[in-house]
N, C-alpha and C positions, 0 to 999 in steps of 0.2 A: 292149488293151481295146476292146469293141465300144461303139457308140452307138446311141441309138434317135432317129429323126427324126420328130418331130411337127408336121403341117402341117394349116392351115386356111385356107380361101379366104373372105374377108369383105369387107364394104363399107370403102372407104378410110377412111371417118371412124371406124370401130372400130379401125384398125390400131394407133393410139397405145396405147390401153388395153390390146389384147391384147398388144403387144410388152412394156408395163410388167409385165404378169401373168407371161408366159412368162420374162421376164428374171430373174425371182426363183429360179427353179429351173434356168435355163440362162444364167447370168450370160456376156455377151459371146460367146454362141453362138446368136444369134437373127438370122434373114435375112428380109428383106422383098423380095418380088419383085411388081412391078406386073404385072396381068394384061392390061391393055388401054390401053397408052399410045397416044396422047398424053393421054386423058381421065382415065385412073387413076381409074376409079370403083371398081374392085376390086383388091384385092391377096391374095397368099398369103403367110403368115406361117409359118416353119419355125423350130423350135427344136430344139436338139441336146443331148439328155441322156446323160451318160456312163453306160455299162453298167457300172457297179461295183455293189457290194453295196446302195447307196442307190437303186438303180433304181426297184424296185417302190414305194418310198415317195415318191420324187420324181413317178412317174407318177400315184399316187394324188392327191397334192397337185395336180398339173397338172388332172387331171379335176375335182377339187372346185372349184378357181378357176375353171376355164372354165364350171362349172355355175352359179357365182354370178354371173359376168359375163353369162352366157346370160340372167338374168333381167332385165336391162337391154337387151341387144340379143339377137336371135336368132343363135345360132351353129350351124354345121354341125357334124357328128360328125368329130372330128380323125381323120385318117389317120396310121398308125404305120408305120415301116419301120426294119428294123435296118440298120446299115451297119458295115463293117469299120474298124477304126482308123485303116488308111492312106487311107481313102476319104472320111471325114467331112469334113475341111478342104477338100478339093478340091470336094466337092458344096456346101459351105456358101458358099465363094467364088463358085462358078458360080450360085448362086441369087441373088446380090446383083447387081441389074442397075442400069444408069444410068437416072436419072430426069429427065425433061424438065418444066420449069415455065415457064408464061407463053410469051413468044416467043423468049426468048433464054437462060433459065438452065438450066444443066445440072449435076445434083448426081451425083457418082460417088464409089465407093468408093477408097480410097488405093491398092490394089493393081492397078487396072484402068487402062489407058492409054486415053487419048481425044483425038483430034485434033479441036480445036474448029473449026467453020466460021466465017466471017467474021461478026464482031458477038457471037458466042456468049459467055457468061460460064460458067466453069466452077468448081464449088466442091466440095471434098471435106468430106464429112460423116461422122460415126459411123454405120455402116450398121446397127449392132446396136441403134440407138435410134430408134424411129419418131418420138418426139415431136420436133417442130422440125426434121425432115429434108426436109419438104415433101410428106408423104403426105396430110395432112389437107386437105380442101377449103378451109378457111379460109386455110391458108398459101398454096395455089395462087391464091386470090382475092387475097390481099394482093400477091403478087409481080406479078400482073398489073397491078394498080393502081400500083405502083411503078414499072413499065415506062412507065406513062403519065406520071407526075407527077415523077420525079427529074430534077433540073437542077443542072449544075455550081454549087458555091458555096452550096448549099442548107445550113441548119443543121437537123438532123433528131434527133427524139427517139423512141426506141424503148422504149415502156413494156411491160414484162413481156417482156424480150428472149429468155428462154429459153436456146435453143442460140445464139442470136445470128444465126439464118439470114437473117431480113429486113433486119438491120443489114449483113450481109455483103453481101446482094444489092445493097442501096442504094450501098454503098461501091464496089461494082464497076461499078455503072451510070454512076457519074459522080464527079469530085472532090467530096466533100461532108464535112461536119463532123457526127459522130454522138455523141449521148449515148444510151448503152444501159443501161437501169435495170431491176433486178429485185431483189425482196425476199429471194430465195432465194441464199444463199451459194453452193450447189453449181451453180446456174444461172450465176451469175457465173463461176465456175471453169471451167465447160464452154464458155461463150461466149468466155472469154479464150484457152482452148485452141484452138478453132475458128478465131479471127482469127488466131492465130500460124500455125496449120497452113495457112492459106490466104494467109500473108504479107500480111495486112490489119492493119497496126498504126498507121499513120498517120491522124490524124484521127478515130480512135474512142476514146471514153472512157467506162469502165465505172464505174457506181454501183450500189452496194447500197442500195437504199432504194424510194420509191414517188413518187407524183405530188407529195406534200407537200414532198419533198427536193428538187425542181426549181424553181429561181429564174429560170431563164432563159428566153427566148422563141425559138421555133423556126418555120421555114418549113413543116415538115411533122412530123406526129406520127403514129407508128404505135401501133396498140391492138389486137393480135389477142389478146383476153383473152376474158371472158364477160360476158353482157349485165348481170348485176347490177353487175359492177365497172365497166364503162362508164358505167353510169348514175351510180355513186357520184362517179366521176371527173368527170362533167359537172357535177354539182352542186358538186363541191370546186374549180372553176375551170379545168378542161382547156382551155376556149377562151382562157383568158387566158395560157396558155403558147404560143399561137400568135401569131405576128406578124400584122399586119394582111393579109387575104387570103391567109392562109396555109391549109393544107389538113390534114385529119385522115382518115387510113384506119383503119376500124375494123371489126372482124371478130370471130368468135365468137358471132354473133347467128344464132339461128334464125329461119326466115321468119316464124313466128307472133309473133316478138317484134320485128320491124322497126318496126311502127307506134308502139309504146311507145318505142323508143330514139330514132326519129326525132323525136317529140314532145319528149323530154327535151333532146335536143341543141338543138333549135330554141328551146327557152325559155332555154336557157343560152349563146346567143351564136353558134350554128353553123347553117348551112343546108345541109341534105343536097342536093348536086348530082346524085349517081350512085349507083346500086345494082347489083350484079352477084349472081348465084346459082348455087351448085352443090350440087345434091342439096337438103338440108334447111337448108344454111348461106347466109347472105348476108353480103357485105361492102359497106360504103359509104363514099362519098367525101363529106366535108363541108367547107364553106369558112367560115372566120371572117368575120363580117360586119365590114365596114370601119368601122363607127361605133360608138365606145365606148359609146353609149348602150344598145348590146344587152346590158350587162353589169349589170343592176339589183342581183345580189347582190354583185357586186364593189364596186359604189359604196356598199351598205350597209356592207360589211366596212370600207372606207376610212373612212365616216363614224363607225362604232363605234371604230376604231382612233384617229381624230382625237379623239374625246370622250374615249377612255381616256387619250390622251398629255394632253390638257389637265387632266384631273382629276389625274394624276400630278404635274403642275406645281404644282397647288393644294396637294398634300400628302395627298389621299384620292380613292379611286375611288367612283363612286356605288354605292350599295347595291341 
């Protein structure tokens, strides 16, 4: 059987969405090749469609899906190249290259050998899935922040862990205790597999849930999410899950959203101390203020809880 190679070179921030689309028609046959390391501003995505009786149908589906995606991001015209059956696997594996993040982190496919330099951290991730493998600018910004902040003995909370890449990086940077949380059961399964593949099982705990399911406090919180989710979490007591002088690393924030996010965080017990930018995306580091008086909503909730408890003792709740 022959194969059809479909390739597009795009901005790195589009890679995750493009791989998700192409994987619908070429499951486990998508490769991501950075164009300009170490900046990783652009990548080329390759999908390999089997040349069977369904090829024409799949090709039309890919073209239609790319057209729809192109309404959100400008996409180039894809290149198409036929391959012989015995060539496609070799070509696919050769397309997948090693990716470097931050100063020390290296992401590699399982079949490639890599001799790490002193101090480098090497992780194996599923190369056929761009989401959570380091391609997106927000992941790169978070890795750089982790390299600055992680210290031995920290308790870390990773909200929306996805593939677990940030938890893996943190666990490799220093001996820490990590709670990795995601509401998606598939994400939890992927993260568990990635932890096992990378021999990181001690000190990492997985929880299917969200912020409301976390009752512990932490030295560092990771939130590589979207702005509306970060804002909701800030209002829901995100800072209260931080120990005094603990840090938040948040990303998934567009440049034009930074002022709003900063204002919301600072109204809810956090002080933004540093920001970094890559393309249209921003990551921020915020610190919990040491004085509990910075949590007026927490005091209101505690007061309401106390009033509610008193009314139960009396046998009725206030109307």
